[in-house]
C-alpha positions in Angstrom: 65.4 15.4 104.7 65.1 19.1 103.9 61.5 18.5 102.6 60.5 16.8 105.9 62.1 19.6 107.9 60.1 22.3 106.2 57.0 20.3 105.4 54.9 22.4 107.8 56.2 25.7 106.2 55.6 24.4 102.7 52.0 23.3 103.5 51.3 26.7 105.2 52.7 28.7 102.3 50.9 26.7 99.7 47.6 26.9 101.6 48.0 30.7 101.8 48.7 30.9 98.1 45.7 28.8 97.3 43.3 30.8 99.5 44.8 34.1 98.1 44.2 32.9 94.5 40.6 32.0 95.4 40.0 35.5 96.8 41.7 37.2 93.9 40.0 35.3 91.1 36.6 35.0 92.8 36.3 38.6 94.0 34.7 40.1 90.9 32.3 37.1 90.2 31.2 37.2 93.8 30.6 40.9 93.6 28.4 40.4 90.5 26.5 37.5 92.1 25.7 39.4 95.3 25.2 42.8 93.5 27.7 44.3 96.0 30.5 46.0 94.0 32.5 46.7 97.1 33.2 42.9 97.5 35.3 43.1 94.3 37.7 45.5 96.1 37.7 43.7 99.4 38.3 40.3 97.7 41.1 41.6 95.7 42.8 43.2 98.7 42.3 40.1 100.8 44.0 38.0 98.1 46.9 40.5 97.8 47.3 40.5 101.6 47.4 36.7 101.8 50.0 36.7 99.0 52.1 39.1 101.1 51.7 37.0 104.2 52.9 33.9 102.2 55.9 35.9 100.8 56.8 37.3 104.3 56.8 33.7 105.7 59.2 32.6 102.9 61.4 35.7 103.4 61.5 35.1 107.2 62.6 31.5 106.7 65.4 32.6 104.4 66.7 35.3 106.6 66.2 33.6 110.0 66.2 29.9 109.2 66.8 28.9 112.9 64.1 31.0 114.4 61.0 29.1 115.3 58.3 31.7 116.0 55.9 29.3 117.7 58.5 27.8 120.0 59.9 31.2 120.8 56.5 32.5 121.7 55.9 29.5 124.0 59.2 30.0 125.8 58.7 33.7 126.1 55.2 33.3 127.5 56.5 31.3 130.5 57.5 34.5 132.2 55.2 37.4 132.9 57.5 39.8 131.0 57.7 37.4 128.0 54.0 36.9 128.0 53.5 40.6 127.9 55.8 41.0 125.0 54.1 38.2 123.1 50.7 39.9 123.8 52.0 43.2 122.6 53.4 41.6 119.4 50.1 40.0 118.6 48.3 43.3 119.2 50.7 45.1 116.8 50.0 42.5 114.1 46.2 42.7 114.6 46.2 46.5 114.7 48.3 46.7 111.5 45.9 44.4 109.8 42.9 46.4 110.9 44.6 49.6 109.8 45.2 48.2 106.3 41.6 47.0 106.1 40.4 50.5 107.1 42.5 52.0 104.4 41.0 49.6 101.9 37.5 50.4 103.0 38.2 54.1 102.6 39.7 53.4 99.1 36.7 51.3 98.1 34.4 54.2 99.0 35.6 56.3 96.2 34.6 60.0 96.2 32.0 61.2 93.8 33.7 63.4 91.1 33.4 67.1 91.7 31.3 67.9 88.6 28.9 65.1 89.4 27.4 67.0 92.4 26.1 69.6 90.0 24.4 67.1 87.7 23.3 64.2 89.9 20.0 65.9 91.0 19.3 66.6 87.4 19.9 63.0 86.4 17.7 61.8 89.2 14.9 64.1 88.0 15.2 63.0 84.4 15.2 59.3 85.5 12.2 59.8 87.7 10.4 61.7 84.9 11.1 59.5 82.0 11.9 56.1 83.5 10.6 56.0 87.1 10.7 52.2 87.3 14.3 51.9 86.2 16.0 49.0 88.0 19.3 49.9 89.8 19.2 53.7 88.8 22.7 54.1 90.2 23.9 52.3 87.1 22.9 55.4 85.1 25.2 57.6 87.1 27.9 55.0 86.8 27.3 55.1 83.0 27.9 58.9 82.9 31.1 58.4 84.8 32.2 55.6 82.3 31.3 57.8 79.3 33.1 61.0 80.4 35.8 60.3 83.0 39.3 59.5 81.8 40.0 59.9 85.5 37.8 61.0 88.4 39.7 64.4 88.5 39.8 65.1 84.8 38.2 68.4 83.9 35.8 66.7 81.4 34.7 64.1 84.0 30.9 64.6 84.4 31.1 67.6 82.0 28.4 68.5 79.5 31.2 69.6 77.3 32.8 66.2 77.2 33.3 65.2 73.5 34.9 62.5 71.5 35.7 63.3 67.9 37.6 60.9 65.6 37.4 60.1 61.9 35.0 57.3 62.8 32.6 59.0 65.2 31.5 62.0 67.2 30.1 61.6 70.7 29.0 64.5 72.9 28.0 65.3 76.4 27.2 63.4 79.6 25.9 60.4 77.7 28.3 60.6 74.7 25.4 60.4 72.3 27.1 59.4 69.0 26.9 59.8 65.3 29.0 58.0 62.6 28.6 57.6 58.9 26.3 54.6 59.6 24.0 56.0 62.3 23.0 59.0 64.2 21.8 58.2 67.7 20.6 61.7 68.4 18.4 61.8 65.3 17.1 58.3 66.1 16.2 59.4 69.7 14.5 62.5 68.5 12.4 60.4 66.0 11.4 58.0 68.8 10.7 60.7 71.5 9.9 63.9 69.6 8.1 65.6 72.5 10.9 64.9 75.0 13.7 66.0 72.8 12.1 68.7 70.7 14.7 71.4 69.9 17.8 69.3 70.6 20.0 68.9 67.5 23.6 68.7 66.4 23.6 72.2 65.0 21.8 74.1 67.8 23.0 75.7 71.0 21.0 73.2 72.9 23.5 70.4 71.9 25.4 71.0 75.2 22.3 71.4 77.4 22.8 68.9 80.2 19.1 68.3 80.6 18.8 67.1 77.0 22.0 65.1 77.4 20.9 63.2 80.5 17.3 62.8 79.2 18.8 61.2 76.1 20.8 58.8 78.1 17.8 57.8 80.2 15.6 57.4 77.2 18.1 55.4 75.3 18.6 53.0 78.2 14.8 52.7 78.6 14.4 52.0 74.9 17.1 49.3 75.1 15.7 47.8 78.3 12.2 47.5 76.8 13.6 45.7 73.8 15.3 43.0 76.0 13.2 39.8 76.0 13.7 36.7 78.1 16.3 38.0 80.4 16.7 36.0 83.6 16.0 38.9 85.9 16.2 42.7 86.0 19.9 42.7 86.9 20.7 40.7 83.8 18.4 42.9 81.7 20.3 46.0 82.9 23.6 44.3 81.9 22.1 43.7 78.4 20.9 47.3 78.4 24.3 48.7 79.0 25.9 46.4 76.4 23.3 47.6 73.9 24.0 51.3 74.8 27.7 50.8 74.1 27.7 48.3 71.3 24.2 48.7 69.7 21.0 46.7 70.1 21.7 44.8 66.9 25.1 43.7 68.1 23.6 42.5 71.4 20.9 40.6 69.5 23.6 38.8 67.5 25.6 38.0 70.6 22.6 36.5 72.3 21.8 34.5 69.2 25.3 33.2 69.1 25.0 32.2 72.7 21.9 30.2 72.0 23.9 28.1 69.5 26.8 27.7 71.9 26.8 24.6 74.2 26.5 25.6 77.8 25.6 29.2 77.1 22.2 30.6 78.4 21.1 33.6 76.5 19.0 34.8 79.5 22.2 35.7 81.3 24.8 38.3 80.4 27.2 37.5 83.2 29.1 34.3 82.6 27.2 33.6 79.4 26.5 36.1 76.6 29.4 38.2 77.8 31.7 35.5 76.4 30.0 35.0 73.0 30.2 37.7 70.4 30.7 38.5 66.7 32.3 41.8 67.6 35.8 42.4 66.2 38.6 40.9 68.4 41.4 42.7 66.6 42.6 46.1 67.7 40.3 48.8 66.3 41.9 51.7 64.5 42.4 54.6 66.9 41.8 52.4 70.0 44.0 50.4 72.3 41.5 47.6 72.7 39.2 45.6 70.5 35.5 46.5 70.2 34.8 43.2 72.0 36.9 44.2 74.9 35.5 47.7 75.1 32.0 46.5 75.1 32.5 43.8 77.8 34.6 46.1 80.0 31.9 48.8 79.7 29.3 46.6 81.4 31.7 45.1 83.9 33.2 48.3 85.0 29.9 50.1 85.5 28.5 47.3 87.5 31.5 46.4 89.7 33.4 49.7 90.0 31.4 52.8 89.2 27.8 52.5 90.3 28.4 51.8 94.1 29.3 55.4 94.9 26.0 56.7 93.4 23.5 54.4 95.2 22.6 56.9 97.9 22.5 59.9 95.5 20.1 58.0 93.1 17.9 56.5 95.8 14.3 57.5 95.8 
């Protein structure tokens, strides 16, 4: 009896929850598919908004079980005054929704960090000089943000003085070029590009030169990109490039090989395929709050879906 009485309400709430779940879970994959990072924010917000609508419907039914909104609106609209009040109520709901959407749009258009304004022209110059055909150059700026910004207002965000130093590794500058007991990325880059990086070393004053730091990031990305074979397209190749920058070219090669031996996995694609197959450690790394697998996968995902969008205009030719 009770089920029949509230059948319409139950159907409506379940429908809202289903659509909200689709928006929430599908936002990021859709953003990646369309190469429009803002869709991730909009989709997530739409999902949360629909969850709120469903919850409000349930709360209204609990607090005012005898109030039938549809019937009340029909009765009210039979008089000119009532019709006017119904119209005003609808306008208030629509305006509130539009205001919320406007706030989300503003939130999704995140401001460029203060320090970035000083270095974006230099990054663009280095990219045009050393890798003019780089696909999606805004990814490089997003990469600097990922490497240096604990938050967008942190003093070391987009700073040439940004430095990570632990027992395991040392990373410096805008690209966090790293050395450990096993490898020295700066020395390797100097050996590969002696003319471009002549005079840049760990023990010289030039270590914190932003031009060298950004040039190294561009060259490292170009080197990784040129090593990528059989990627489905440039977008996937750039995802592989970022994964190699963070986790090493050898690690990426192993992950792709594992994908080839995994049923349903296509090694030509990072998103939805190689990103799920890895030999990287899945236990918490000493000194980190996440596993190396999680760090590497979030590195690519965050740069693509969160960070790069704000730099598209600044890095455009």
